[in-house]
N, CA, C and O atoms as a CHARMM CRD file, in Angstrom:
* protein
*
  380
    1    1 MET  N      1.34400  -1.17100   0.11200 PROA 1      0.00000
    2    1 MET  CA    -0.17400  -0.10200   0.01200 PROA 1      0.00000
    3    1 MET  C      1.10300   1.28700  -0.13400 PROA 1      0.00000
    4    1 MET  O      1.03200   2.16800  -0.99000 PROA 1      0.00000
    5    2 GLN  N      2.03700   1.19500   0.75800 PROA 2      0.00000
    6    2 GLN  CA     2.92200   2.33100   0.74000 PROA 2      0.00000
    7    2 GLN  C      3.15800   2.03100  -0.51200 PROA 2      0.00000
    8    2 GLN  O      2.20400   1.37600  -0.93200 PROA 2      0.00000
    9    3 ALA  N      3.88100   2.17100  -1.24100 PROA 3      0.00000
   10    3 ALA  CA     4.69500   1.95000  -2.21700 PROA 3      0.00000
   11    3 ALA  C      3.45500   2.56100  -3.64300 PROA 3      0.00000
   12    3 ALA  O      4.02400   3.26100  -4.48100 PROA 3      0.00000
   13    4 GLU  N      2.15500   2.35900  -3.85300 PROA 4      0.00000
   14    4 GLU  CA     0.93600   2.74000  -4.40000 PROA 4      0.00000
   15    4 GLU  C      1.02500   4.16500  -3.99300 PROA 4      0.00000
   16    4 GLU  O      1.28300   5.12300  -4.72200 PROA 4      0.00000
   17    5 ALA  N      0.70200   4.15800  -2.36600 PROA 5      0.00000
   18    5 ALA  CA     0.51600   5.66900  -2.20200 PROA 5      0.00000
   19    5 ALA  C      1.64500   6.97200  -2.68900 PROA 5      0.00000
   20    5 ALA  O      1.45000   8.07900  -3.19100 PROA 5      0.00000
   21    6 ASP  N      2.76500   6.30600  -2.31000 PROA 6      0.00000
   22    6 ASP  CA     4.01700   7.03800  -3.32600 PROA 6      0.00000
   23    6 ASP  C      4.33200   7.00300  -4.48100 PROA 6      0.00000
   24    6 ASP  O      5.35800   7.50700  -4.93800 PROA 6      0.00000
   25    7 ARG  N      2.98600   6.04300  -5.47400 PROA 7      0.00000
   26    7 ARG  CA     3.36500   6.33600  -7.06900 PROA 7      0.00000
   27    7 ARG  C      2.04600   7.61100  -6.92800 PROA 7      0.00000
   28    7 ARG  O      1.82200   8.48700  -7.76300 PROA 7      0.00000
   29    8 ASN  N      1.53400   7.45400  -6.02600 PROA 8      0.00000
   30    8 ASN  CA     0.03500   8.90900  -6.30400 PROA 8      0.00000
   31    8 ASN  C      0.31900  10.03800  -5.56400 PROA 8      0.00000
   32    8 ASN  O     -0.66200  10.77000  -5.43100 PROA 8      0.00000
   33    9 ARG  N      1.76200  10.58800  -4.81400 PROA 9      0.00000
   34    9 ARG  CA     1.75900  11.54400  -4.64300 PROA 9      0.00000
   35    9 ARG  C      2.36700  12.49100  -5.24900 PROA 9      0.00000
   36    9 ARG  O      3.26600  12.12700  -6.00700 PROA 9      0.00000
   37   10 ARG  N      2.08400  14.08100  -5.12300 PROA 10     0.00000
   38   10 ARG  CA     2.12700  15.11400  -6.03500 PROA 10     0.00000
   39   10 ARG  C      3.03800  16.49300  -5.52000 PROA 10     0.00000
   40   10 ARG  O      3.37300  16.47600  -4.33600 PROA 10     0.00000
   41   11 ASP  N      3.30200  17.25000  -6.04800 PROA 11     0.00000
   42   11 ASP  CA     4.48700  17.76100  -5.44100 PROA 11     0.00000
   43   11 ASP  C      3.40500  18.72500  -4.79500 PROA 11     0.00000
   44   11 ASP  O      2.43700  18.79000  -5.55200 PROA 11     0.00000
   45   12 VAL  N      3.21700  19.58800  -3.52000 PROA 12     0.00000
   46   12 VAL  CA     2.96500  19.80900  -2.40100 PROA 12     0.00000
   47   12 VAL  C      2.51300  21.44700  -3.17000 PROA 12     0.00000
   48   12 VAL  O      3.69800  21.77800  -3.11400 PROA 12     0.00000
   49   13 PRO  N      2.05300  22.29300  -3.60500 PROA 13     0.00000
   50   13 PRO  CA     1.57600  23.22500  -4.56000 PROA 13     0.00000
   51   13 PRO  C      2.43300  24.07100  -3.37500 PROA 13     0.00000
   52   13 PRO  O      2.62700  23.63500  -2.24000 PROA 13     0.00000
   53   14 GLU  N      3.04200  25.75700  -4.03500 PROA 14     0.00000
   54   14 GLU  CA     3.28600  26.66600  -2.83700 PROA 14     0.00000
   55   14 GLU  C      2.13200  27.22300  -2.46700 PROA 14     0.00000
   56   14 GLU  O      1.15800  27.20100  -3.21800 PROA 14     0.00000
   57   15 PHE  N      2.10800  27.70100  -1.44800 PROA 15     0.00000
   58   15 PHE  CA     0.92800  28.90200  -0.58000 PROA 15     0.00000
   59   15 PHE  C      1.47200  30.36400  -0.41900 PROA 15     0.00000
   60   15 PHE  O      2.49400  30.77300   0.13100 PROA 15     0.00000
   61   16 THR  N      0.11100  31.24900  -1.30100 PROA 16     0.00000
   62   16 THR  CA     0.40100  32.70800  -0.77500 PROA 16     0.00000
   63   16 THR  C     -0.30500  33.45500  -0.11600 PROA 16     0.00000
   64   16 THR  O     -1.32200  32.81800   0.15700 PROA 16     0.00000
   65   17 ASP  N     -0.37000  34.73100   0.41900 PROA 17     0.00000
   66   17 ASP  CA    -1.05000  35.04200   1.27500 PROA 17     0.00000
   67   17 ASP  C     -1.52900  36.88300  -0.14200 PROA 17     0.00000
   68   17 ASP  O     -2.21200  37.88800   0.05300 PROA 17     0.00000
   69   18 LYS  N     -0.69900  36.39500  -1.37700 PROA 18     0.00000
   70   18 LYS  CA    -0.96700  37.52200  -1.68500 PROA 18     0.00000
   71   18 LYS  C     -1.32000  36.82700  -3.08300 PROA 18     0.00000
   72   18 LYS  O     -0.49700  36.18800  -3.73800 PROA 18     0.00000
   73   19 ALA  N     -2.85700  37.06700  -3.50900 PROA 19     0.00000
   74   19 ALA  CA    -3.18600  36.84700  -4.44400 PROA 19     0.00000
   75   19 ALA  C     -4.58600  37.29700  -5.37100 PROA 19     0.00000
   76   19 ALA  O     -5.04100  38.39100  -5.03900 PROA 19     0.00000
   77   20 GLY  N     -5.09900  36.80000  -6.15300 PROA 20     0.00000
   78   20 GLY  CA    -6.61000  38.05300  -6.64500 PROA 20     0.00000
   79   20 GLY  C     -6.86100  37.46000  -8.05700 PROA 20     0.00000
   80   20 GLY  O     -6.30900  36.45200  -8.49800 PROA 20     0.00000
   81   21 GLY  N     -7.31100  37.84100  -8.37600 PROA 21     0.00000
   82   21 GLY  CA    -7.89400  37.13000  -9.87600 PROA 21     0.00000
   83   21 GLY  C     -9.17200  35.71500  -9.50600 PROA 21     0.00000
   84   21 GLY  O    -10.32500  35.96200  -9.15400 PROA 21     0.00000
   85   22 LYS  N     -8.89500  35.00100  -9.59800 PROA 22     0.00000
   86   22 LYS  CA    -9.88000  33.70500 -10.11500 PROA 22     0.00000
   87   22 LYS  C     -9.37100  32.71500  -8.66100 PROA 22     0.00000
   88   22 LYS  O     -8.29000  32.87400  -8.09300 PROA 22     0.00000
   89   23 GLY  N     -9.95300  32.15100  -8.43500 PROA 23     0.00000
   90   23 GLY  CA    -9.36300  30.95000  -7.11400 PROA 23     0.00000
   91   23 GLY  C    -10.29100  29.77400  -7.20500 PROA 23     0.00000
   92   23 GLY  O    -11.06000  29.97000  -6.26400 PROA 23     0.00000
   93   24 LYS  N    -10.73700  28.43600  -7.92100 PROA 24     0.00000
   94   24 LYS  CA   -10.82100  27.80700  -7.25700 PROA 24     0.00000
   95   24 LYS  C    -11.46100  27.17000  -5.98500 PROA 24     0.00000
   96   24 LYS  O    -10.57700  27.22200  -5.12900 PROA 24     0.00000
   97   25 VAL  N    -12.40500  26.68300  -5.53500 PROA 25     0.00000
   98   25 VAL  CA   -12.36300  25.52700  -3.76900 PROA 25     0.00000
   99   25 VAL  C    -11.99600  24.62100  -4.14000 PROA 25     0.00000
  100   25 VAL  O    -12.51300  24.07000  -5.11300 PROA 25     0.00000
  101   26 GLU  N    -10.64600  23.98900  -3.29700 PROA 26     0.00000
  102   26 GLU  CA   -10.68500  23.09600  -2.96900 PROA 26     0.00000
  103   26 GLU  C    -11.08000  22.40500  -1.39500 PROA 26     0.00000
  104   26 GLU  O    -10.76200  21.22200  -1.27100 PROA 26     0.00000
  105   27 ALA  N    -11.52000  22.84500  -0.61100 PROA 27     0.00000
  106   27 ALA  CA   -12.14800  22.72600   0.86200 PROA 27     0.00000
  107   27 ALA  C    -12.52600  24.42800   1.01500 PROA 27     0.00000
  108   27 ALA  O    -12.23500  25.53600   0.56600 PROA 27     0.00000
  109   28 PHE  N    -13.58300  23.57100   2.21300 PROA 28     0.00000
  110   28 PHE  CA   -14.02000  24.76100   2.94500 PROA 28     0.00000
  111   28 PHE  C    -14.42800  24.91600   3.77700 PROA 28     0.00000
  112   28 PHE  O    -15.33100  24.08100   3.71200 PROA 28     0.00000
  113   29 THR  N    -14.59700  25.60100   5.12700 PROA 29     0.00000
  114   29 THR  CA   -16.27400  25.02300   5.97800 PROA 29     0.00000
  115   29 THR  C    -17.03800  26.77000   6.05700 PROA 29     0.00000
  116   29 THR  O    -17.10200  27.65900   5.20800 PROA 29     0.00000
  117   30 VAL  N    -17.52500  26.68600   7.48400 PROA 30     0.00000
  118   30 VAL  CA   -18.11800  28.10100   7.84700 PROA 30     0.00000
  119   30 VAL  C    -18.31300  27.72800   9.51800 PROA 30     0.00000
  120   30 VAL  O    -19.02700  26.90200  10.08600 PROA 30     0.00000
  121   31 ILE  N    -17.52500  28.53900   9.92100 PROA 31     0.00000
  122   31 ILE  CA   -17.81300  28.47000  11.12400 PROA 31     0.00000
  123   31 ILE  C    -18.67800  29.39100  12.16500 PROA 31     0.00000
  124   31 ILE  O    -18.18300  30.47000  12.49300 PROA 31     0.00000
  125   32 TYR  N    -19.77800  29.06000  12.62600 PROA 32     0.00000
  126   32 TYR  CA   -20.32200  30.21000  13.75900 PROA 32     0.00000
  127   32 TYR  C    -20.26700  29.85500  15.31200 PROA 32     0.00000
  128   32 TYR  O    -19.54000  29.17100  16.03100 PROA 32     0.00000
  129   33 ARG  N    -21.47700  30.71600  15.48500 PROA 33     0.00000
  130   33 ARG  CA   -20.70500  31.69700  16.69600 PROA 33     0.00000
  131   33 ARG  C    -21.48600  30.57100  18.11800 PROA 33     0.00000
  132   33 ARG  O    -22.22100  29.60900  17.89600 PROA 33     0.00000
  133   34 ALA  N    -21.12800  30.97500  19.25800 PROA 34     0.00000
  134   34 ALA  CA   -22.14500  30.46700  20.12800 PROA 34     0.00000
  135   34 ALA  C    -23.76700  30.14000  19.83100 PROA 34     0.00000
  136   34 ALA  O    -24.41000  29.09000  19.79100 PROA 34     0.00000
  137   35 ASN  N    -24.08600  31.44500  19.65500 PROA 35     0.00000
  138   35 ASN  CA   -25.87300  31.01500  19.39800 PROA 35     0.00000
  139   35 ASN  C    -26.14300  30.89700  18.62700 PROA 35     0.00000
  140   35 ASN  O    -27.34900  31.10100  18.49300 PROA 35     0.00000
  141   36 GLY  N    -25.19700  30.37200  17.07200 PROA 36     0.00000
  142   36 GLY  CA   -25.59900  29.56800  16.24200 PROA 36     0.00000
  143   36 GLY  C    -25.10500  30.69700  14.96700 PROA 36     0.00000
  144   36 GLY  O    -24.94700  30.25300  13.83000 PROA 36     0.00000
  145   37 GLU  N    -24.90700  31.99700  15.22500 PROA 37     0.00000
  146   37 GLU  CA   -24.71800  32.95600  14.40100 PROA 37     0.00000
  147   37 GLU  C    -23.33700  32.99800  13.01900 PROA 37     0.00000
  148   37 GLU  O    -22.18500  33.30100  13.33200 PROA 37     0.00000
  149   38 VAL  N    -23.55600  32.79600  12.17000 PROA 38     0.00000
  150   38 VAL  CA   -22.33200  32.49000  11.16200 PROA 38     0.00000
  151   38 VAL  C    -20.94100  33.94600  11.47800 PROA 38     0.00000
  152   38 VAL  O    -20.87800  35.13300  11.15700 PROA 38     0.00000
  153   39 GLU  N    -20.12600  33.09100  12.17400 PROA 39     0.00000
  154   39 GLU  CA   -18.86200  33.68500  12.20600 PROA 39     0.00000
  155   39 GLU  C    -18.73000  33.98100  10.31300 PROA 39     0.00000
  156   39 GLU  O    -19.70800  34.45900   9.73800 PROA 39     0.00000
  157   40 HSD  N    -17.91800  33.76200   9.81100 PROA 40     0.00000
  158   40 HSD  CA   -18.10700  34.30000   8.69800 PROA 40     0.00000
  159   40 HSD  C    -17.10300  31.92800   8.42900 PROA 40     0.00000
  160   40 HSD  O    -16.88500  30.90800   9.08400 PROA 40     0.00000
  161   41 GLY  N    -16.95600  32.45400   7.15800 PROA 41     0.00000
  162   41 GLY  CA   -16.24200  31.31000   6.25600 PROA 41     0.00000
  163   41 GLY  C    -14.69300  31.20200   5.55500 PROA 41     0.00000
  164   41 GLY  O    -13.91500  32.06700   5.15100 PROA 41     0.00000
  165   42 VAL  N    -14.65000  30.21300   5.59000 PROA 42     0.00000
  166   42 VAL  CA   -13.68400  29.68400   4.76900 PROA 42     0.00000
  167   42 VAL  C    -12.84000  28.23400   3.72200 PROA 42     0.00000
  168   42 VAL  O    -12.83800  27.02300   3.94600 PROA 42     0.00000
  169   43 THR  N    -12.07300  29.20100   2.34400 PROA 43     0.00000
  170   43 THR  CA   -12.29700  28.36000   1.65500 PROA 43     0.00000
  171   43 THR  C    -10.51000  28.52200   1.65000 PROA 43     0.00000
  172   43 THR  O     -9.72700  29.40900   1.99200 PROA 43     0.00000
  173   44 MET  N    -10.34000  26.67500   0.86300 PROA 44     0.00000
  174   44 MET  CA    -8.84600  26.51800   0.85700 PROA 44     0.00000
  175   44 MET  C     -8.75400  26.75000  -1.18300 PROA 44     0.00000
  176   44 MET  O     -9.19600  26.05400  -2.09600 PROA 44     0.00000
  177   45 LEU  N     -8.01300  27.97500  -1.16900 PROA 45     0.00000
  178   45 LEU  CA    -8.37100  27.95800  -2.85100 PROA 45     0.00000
  179   45 LEU  C     -7.28300  27.55500  -3.63800 PROA 45     0.00000
  180   45 LEU  O     -6.14300  27.66700  -3.18800 PROA 45     0.00000
  181   46 ARG  N     -7.53500  27.00200  -4.99700 PROA 46     0.00000
  182   46 ARG  CA    -6.24400  27.23800  -5.92900 PROA 46     0.00000
  183   46 ARG  C     -6.10100  28.21700  -6.74600 PROA 46     0.00000
  184   46 ARG  O     -7.07000  28.42100  -7.47700 PROA 46     0.00000
  185   47 THR  N     -4.86000  29.15600  -6.91200 PROA 47     0.00000
  186   47 THR  CA    -5.48900  29.90600  -7.93200 PROA 47     0.00000
  187   47 THR  C     -5.22500  29.80700  -8.55200 PROA 47     0.00000
  188   47 THR  O     -4.66400  28.71300  -8.49300 PROA 47     0.00000
  189   48 GLU  N     -4.97100  30.72700 -10.74100 PROA 48     0.00000
  190   48 GLU  CA    -5.00600  30.84800 -11.69700 PROA 48     0.00000
  191   48 GLU  C     -3.67500  29.80300 -11.44400 PROA 48     0.00000
  192   48 GLU  O     -3.75600  28.57500 -11.42800 PROA 48     0.00000
  193   49 ASP  N     -2.30800  30.68500 -11.23100 PROA 49     0.00000
  194   49 ASP  CA    -0.79500  30.34200 -10.81000 PROA 49     0.00000
  195   49 ASP  C     -0.25500  28.70300 -10.67200 PROA 49     0.00000
  196   49 ASP  O      0.78800  28.10800 -10.94800 PROA 49     0.00000
  197   50 GLY  N     -1.85600  28.26200  -9.96200 PROA 50     0.00000
  198   50 GLY  CA    -1.28400  26.70100  -9.09500 PROA 50     0.00000
  199   50 GLY  C     -1.01400  26.89500  -7.65700 PROA 50     0.00000
  200   50 GLY  O     -0.42000  26.12400  -6.90300 PROA 50     0.00000
  201   51 ARG  N     -1.28100  27.47500  -7.52300 PROA 51     0.00000
  202   51 ARG  CA    -0.90700  27.78700  -6.04500 PROA 51     0.00000
  203   51 ARG  C     -1.91800  27.84000  -5.16700 PROA 51     0.00000
  204   51 ARG  O     -2.98500  27.95800  -5.77000 PROA 51     0.00000
  205   52 ARG  N     -2.09500  27.79000  -3.53700 PROA 52     0.00000
  206   52 ARG  CA    -3.04000  28.12700  -3.16600 PROA 52     0.00000
  207   52 ARG  C     -2.63900  28.83500  -2.05700 PROA 52     0.00000
  208   52 ARG  O     -1.56200  28.98200  -1.47700 PROA 52     0.00000
  209   53 THR  N     -4.00100  29.32600  -1.86600 PROA 53     0.00000
  210   53 THR  CA    -4.29400  30.20400  -0.76900 PROA 53     0.00000
  211   53 THR  C     -5.87700  30.10500   0.16400 PROA 53     0.00000
  212   53 THR  O     -6.57800  29.11300  -0.03600 PROA 53     0.00000
  213   54 LEU  N     -6.19300  30.82200   0.82800 PROA 54     0.00000
  214   54 LEU  CA    -7.10100  31.14400   1.86100 PROA 54     0.00000
  215   54 LEU  C     -7.92600  32.36800   1.21200 PROA 54     0.00000
  216   54 LEU  O     -7.29500  33.37200   0.88200 PROA 54     0.00000
  217   55 GLY  N     -9.21100  32.31500   1.03600 PROA 55     0.00000
  218   55 GLY  CA    -9.95300  33.20300   1.58800 PROA 55     0.00000
  219   55 GLY  C    -11.19500  33.69400   2.13800 PROA 55     0.00000
  220   55 GLY  O    -12.07300  32.93300   1.73100 PROA 55     0.00000
  221   56 ARG  N    -11.55700  34.34800   2.66400 PROA 56     0.00000
  222   56 ARG  CA   -12.46900  34.57600   4.58600 PROA 56     0.00000
  223   56 ARG  C    -13.82500  34.88700   3.79600 PROA 56     0.00000
  224   56 ARG  O    -13.78000  36.09300   3.55700 PROA 56     0.00000
  225   57 ILE  N    -14.77900  34.45900   3.38200 PROA 57     0.00000
  226   57 ILE  CA   -16.18900  34.79400   3.20700 PROA 57     0.00000
  227   57 ILE  C    -16.60100  35.83700   4.26700 PROA 57     0.00000
  228   57 ILE  O    -16.30800  35.32500   5.34700 PROA 57     0.00000
  229   58 PRO  N    -17.07400  36.90400   4.44900 PROA 58     0.00000
  230   58 PRO  CA   -17.53100  37.33300   5.86000 PROA 58     0.00000
  231   58 PRO  C    -19.19600  37.18700   5.99500 PROA 58     0.00000
  232   58 PRO  O    -19.86400  37.13300   4.96300 PROA 58     0.00000
  233   59 ALA  N    -19.61500  37.14700   6.85600 PROA 59     0.00000
  234   59 ALA  CA   -21.44300  37.13400   7.39000 PROA 59     0.00000
  235   59 ALA  C    -21.81700  37.61000   6.71300 PROA 59     0.00000
  236   59 ALA  O    -22.48000  36.72900   6.16500 PROA 59     0.00000
  237   60 SER  N    -22.02900  38.75600   5.99700 PROA 60     0.00000
  238   60 SER  CA   -22.99400  40.01600   5.23700 PROA 60     0.00000
  239   60 SER  C    -22.80400  39.61700   4.40100 PROA 60     0.00000
  240   60 SER  O    -23.58400  39.98700   3.52400 PROA 60     0.00000
  241   61 ASP  N    -21.93500  38.80900   4.03300 PROA 61     0.00000
  242   61 ASP  CA   -21.72100  37.43400   2.04500 PROA 61     0.00000
  243   61 ASP  C    -22.81600  36.66800   2.20500 PROA 61     0.00000
  244   61 ASP  O    -22.50700  35.51700   2.51600 PROA 61     0.00000
  245   62 THR  N    -24.11600  36.87600   2.10500 PROA 62     0.00000
  246   62 THR  CA   -24.53400  36.00700   2.16700 PROA 62     0.00000
  247   62 THR  C    -25.44100  35.02200   1.45500 PROA 62     0.00000
  248   62 THR  O    -26.22600  34.14500   1.81800 PROA 62     0.00000
  249   63 ALA  N    -24.80200  35.77500  -0.31700 PROA 63     0.00000
  250   63 ALA  CA   -24.77100  34.53300  -1.38300 PROA 63     0.00000
  251   63 ALA  C    -24.08800  33.63600  -1.09400 PROA 63     0.00000
  252   63 ALA  O    -24.57500  32.57000  -0.71900 PROA 63     0.00000
  253   64 THR  N    -22.70200  33.84900  -1.20000 PROA 64     0.00000
  254   64 THR  CA   -21.94100  33.10400  -1.01800 PROA 64     0.00000
  255   64 THR  C    -21.99900  32.52200  -0.46200 PROA 64     0.00000
  256   64 THR  O    -21.83900  31.37200  -0.87300 PROA 64     0.00000
  257   65 LEU  N    -22.31800  32.75700   1.19800 PROA 65     0.00000
  258   65 LEU  CA   -22.31900  31.70000   2.25600 PROA 65     0.00000
  259   65 LEU  C    -23.14200  30.27700   1.84300 PROA 65     0.00000
  260   65 LEU  O    -22.89300  29.07400   1.92200 PROA 65     0.00000
  261   66 ALA  N    -24.32900  31.15500   1.32900 PROA 66     0.00000
  262   66 ALA  CA   -25.65400  29.89200   0.53700 PROA 66     0.00000
  263   66 ALA  C    -24.93200  29.38000  -0.33100 PROA 66     0.00000
  264   66 ALA  O    -24.32300  29.52800   0.72900 PROA 66     0.00000
  265   67 TYR  N    -24.40200  28.97500  -1.05800 PROA 67     0.00000
  266   67 TYR  CA   -24.04000  29.24700  -1.83400 PROA 67     0.00000
  267   67 TYR  C    -23.05300  27.62000  -1.27900 PROA 67     0.00000
  268   67 TYR  O    -23.17300  26.50900  -1.79500 PROA 67     0.00000
  269   68 LEU  N    -22.10900  28.01600  -0.08000 PROA 68     0.00000
  270   68 LEU  CA   -21.20200  27.10500   0.43400 PROA 68     0.00000
  271   68 LEU  C    -22.07100  25.72000  -0.06600 PROA 68     0.00000
  272   68 LEU  O    -22.09500  24.92700  -1.00800 PROA 68     0.00000
  273   69 GLN  N    -23.06500  26.10100   1.77900 PROA 69     0.00000
  274   69 GLN  CA   -24.23000  25.70700   2.48700 PROA 69     0.00000
  275   69 GLN  C    -25.27800  24.81100   1.38600 PROA 69     0.00000
  276   69 GLN  O    -25.70500  23.73400   1.80200 PROA 69     0.00000
  277   70 ASN  N    -25.57100  25.14500   0.37100 PROA 70     0.00000
  278   70 ASN  CA   -25.75600  24.46600  -0.46600 PROA 70     0.00000
  279   70 ASN  C    -25.80000  22.44000  -0.48200 PROA 70     0.00000
  280   70 ASN  O    -24.99000  21.69800  -1.03800 PROA 70     0.00000
  281   71 LEU  N    -26.99300  22.06200   0.30300 PROA 71     0.00000
  282   71 LEU  CA   -26.45000  20.29500   0.30400 PROA 71     0.00000
  283   71 LEU  C    -26.87600  20.04300  -0.98200 PROA 71     0.00000
  284   71 LEU  O    -26.75800  18.82400  -1.10600 PROA 71     0.00000
  285   72 ASP  N    -27.34200  20.54200  -2.09900 PROA 72     0.00000
  286   72 ASP  CA   -27.64300  19.90900  -3.23100 PROA 72     0.00000
  287   72 ASP  C    -26.58600  19.35300  -4.19900 PROA 72     0.00000
  288   72 ASP  O    -26.86700  18.45400  -4.99200 PROA 72     0.00000
  289   73 ARG  N    -25.51500  19.83600  -4.12800 PROA 73     0.00000
  290   73 ARG  CA   -24.95400  19.89300  -4.95100 PROA 73     0.00000
  291   73 ARG  C    -23.11000  20.71800  -4.26200 PROA 73     0.00000
  292   73 ARG  O    -22.94100  21.85200  -3.81500 PROA 73     0.00000
  293   74 THR  N    -21.98100  19.50900  -4.46100 PROA 74     0.00000
  294   74 THR  CA   -20.34300  20.31000  -3.18400 PROA 74     0.00000
  295   74 THR  C    -20.01100  21.95800  -4.41300 PROA 74     0.00000
  296   74 THR  O    -20.47500  22.39100  -5.46700 PROA 74     0.00000
  297   75 PRO  N    -19.01700  22.33300  -3.47300 PROA 75     0.00000
  298   75 PRO  CA   -18.89900  23.71000  -4.21400 PROA 75     0.00000
  299   75 PRO  C    -17.59600  23.43100  -4.74500 PROA 75     0.00000
  300   75 PRO  O    -17.05500  24.02800  -5.67600 PROA 75     0.00000
  301   76 VAL  N    -17.16500  22.52900  -4.11800 PROA 76     0.00000
  302   76 VAL  CA   -15.39000  22.14500  -4.46200 PROA 76     0.00000
  303   76 VAL  C    -15.62700  21.87000  -6.08300 PROA 76     0.00000
  304   76 VAL  O    -16.59500  21.55300  -6.77400 PROA 76     0.00000
  305   77 GLY  N    -14.32900  22.13700  -6.30100 PROA 77     0.00000
  306   77 GLY  CA   -14.07000  23.00000  -7.83200 PROA 77     0.00000
  307   77 GLY  C    -14.78500  23.94500  -8.72200 PROA 77     0.00000
  308   77 GLY  O    -14.55600  24.07500  -9.92400 PROA 77     0.00000
  309   78 SER  N    -15.90900  24.76700  -7.84800 PROA 78     0.00000
  310   78 SER  CA   -16.54700  25.77700  -8.05800 PROA 78     0.00000
  311   78 SER  C    -15.15600  27.33100  -8.03100 PROA 78     0.00000
  312   78 SER  O    -14.34000  27.76000  -7.21500 PROA 78     0.00000
  313   79 THR  N    -15.66700  27.74000  -9.66400 PROA 79     0.00000
  314   79 THR  CA   -14.55700  29.40100  -9.34700 PROA 79     0.00000
  315   79 THR  C    -15.22900  30.30700  -9.16600 PROA 79     0.00000
  316   79 THR  O    -16.38400  30.55200  -9.51600 PROA 79     0.00000
  317   80 GLY  N    -13.86300  31.33600  -8.08800 PROA 80     0.00000
  318   80 GLY  CA   -14.73100  32.51100  -7.97000 PROA 80     0.00000
  319   80 GLY  C    -14.19800  33.92300  -7.73900 PROA 80     0.00000
  320   80 GLY  O    -13.45600  34.11300  -8.70200 PROA 80     0.00000
  321   81 ASN  N    -14.18800  34.69400  -7.19600 PROA 81     0.00000
  322   81 ASN  CA   -13.37600  35.44700  -7.16200 PROA 81     0.00000
  323   81 ASN  C    -12.62000  35.89800  -6.14700 PROA 81     0.00000
  324   81 ASN  O    -13.24900  36.45800  -5.24900 PROA 81     0.00000
  325   82 ILE  N    -11.10700  35.79300  -5.99100 PROA 82     0.00000
  326   82 ILE  CA   -10.37100  36.22100  -4.69700 PROA 82     0.00000
  327   82 ILE  C    -10.75900  38.03100  -4.98100 PROA 82     0.00000
  328   82 ILE  O    -11.05700  38.60400  -6.02900 PROA 82     0.00000
  329   83 VAL  N    -10.55900  38.70800  -3.18700 PROA 83     0.00000
  330   83 VAL  CA   -10.69700  39.95200  -3.78300 PROA 83     0.00000
  331   83 VAL  C     -9.39800  40.03000  -2.03500 PROA 83     0.00000
  332   83 VAL  O     -9.15600  39.36900  -1.02500 PROA 83     0.00000
  333   84 THR  N     -8.97100  41.29600  -2.71800 PROA 84     0.00000
  334   84 THR  CA    -8.96900  41.95900  -0.71700 PROA 84     0.00000
  335   84 THR  C     -9.30600  42.28100   0.15500 PROA 84     0.00000
  336   84 THR  O     -9.79500  41.15100   0.15400 PROA 84     0.00000
  337   85 ALA  N     -9.60800  42.72400   1.05800 PROA 85     0.00000
  338   85 ALA  CA   -10.57600  42.65000   1.64700 PROA 85     0.00000
  339   85 ALA  C     -9.85300  44.74600   2.29300 PROA 85     0.00000
  340   85 ALA  O     -8.92100  45.18100   1.61700 PROA 85     0.00000
  341   86 ALA  N    -10.10500  45.18400   2.84400 PROA 86     0.00000
  342   86 ALA  CA    -9.43500  46.70800   3.95400 PROA 86     0.00000
  343   86 ALA  C     -9.47400  46.02200   4.91300 PROA 86     0.00000
  344   86 ALA  O     -9.82500  46.84600   5.75700 PROA 86     0.00000
  345   87 ASP  N     -9.36100  45.01800   5.46600 PROA 87     0.00000
  346   87 ASP  CA    -7.62000  44.96400   7.04400 PROA 87     0.00000
  347   87 ASP  C     -7.10300  43.95400   5.81100 PROA 87     0.00000
  348   87 ASP  O     -6.54200  42.99600   6.34400 PROA 87     0.00000
  349   88 GLY  N     -7.09300  43.83500   4.44400 PROA 88     0.00000
  350   88 GLY  CA    -5.88500  43.35400   4.05800 PROA 88     0.00000
  351   88 GLY  C     -6.13700  41.41700   3.75100 PROA 88     0.00000
  352   88 GLY  O     -5.69500  40.83900   2.75800 PROA 88     0.00000
  353   89 MET  N     -6.82400  40.83100   4.72300 PROA 89     0.00000
  354   89 MET  CA    -7.43400  39.64500   4.08900 PROA 89     0.00000
  355   89 MET  C     -7.55200  39.57800   2.98900 PROA 89     0.00000
  356   89 MET  O     -7.82100  40.44200   2.15400 PROA 89     0.00000
  357   90 LEU  N     -7.20700  37.72600   2.84300 PROA 90     0.00000
  358   90 LEU  CA    -7.96500  37.70200   1.14100 PROA 90     0.00000
  359   90 LEU  C     -9.10500  36.90200   1.03000 PROA 90     0.00000
  360   90 LEU  O     -9.17000  35.77900   1.53000 PROA 90     0.00000
  361   91 GLU  N    -10.24600  37.57000   0.23000 PROA 91     0.00000
  362   91 GLU  CA   -11.82100  36.96600   0.48600 PROA 91     0.00000
  363   91 GLU  C    -12.31000  36.61800  -0.57000 PROA 91     0.00000
  364   91 GLU  O    -12.33100  37.34100  -1.56600 PROA 91     0.00000
  365   92 TRP  N    -12.79400  35.42300  -0.51100 PROA 92     0.00000
  366   92 TRP  CA   -13.32300  34.77700  -1.50200 PROA 92     0.00000
  367   92 TRP  C    -14.36100  34.84700  -1.76200 PROA 92     0.00000
  368   92 TRP  O    -15.09500  34.26800  -0.96200 PROA 92     0.00000
  369   93 ARG  N    -15.23500  35.71300  -3.24500 PROA 93     0.00000
  370   93 ARG  CA   -16.79000  35.64900  -3.33300 PROA 93     0.00000
  371   93 ARG  C    -17.26100  35.02000  -4.84300 PROA 93     0.00000
  372   93 ARG  O    -16.73200  35.25900  -5.92900 PROA 93     0.00000
  373   94 VAL  N    -18.59900  34.00900  -4.52000 PROA 94     0.00000
  374   94 VAL  CA   -18.59400  33.05100  -5.72900 PROA 94     0.00000
  375   94 VAL  C    -19.06000  34.14000  -7.08500 PROA 94     0.00000
  376   94 VAL  O    -19.64100  35.15900  -6.71400 PROA 94     0.00000
  377   95 GLY  N    -18.88900  34.01900  -8.28500 PROA 95     0.00000
  378   95 GLY  CA   -18.94800  33.88800  -9.46600 PROA 95     0.00000
  379   95 GLY  C    -18.34300  34.33200 -10.27100 PROA 95     0.00000
  380   95 GLY  O    -18.58000  34.05300 -11.44600 PROA 95     0.00000
């Protein structure tokens, strides 16, 4: 089994905290407060040049949060926009 795992191993993409343009969702989560309200979402993204980055989804972006939480299909593989927020953090928006 280890030999098969070794054969299937791929290079780990470089991580960046400076990105823009399109980002494809590789993984995501939505974080909730103790009272059940959404705190924010987080996406692990693949950038157009093949690097990885994180994108926050603020609680105010209800459209993107609803897209991530739609149980009728997975958002993994979806492409959206990576933007830099006023606080310098990267955010991901569906579309």
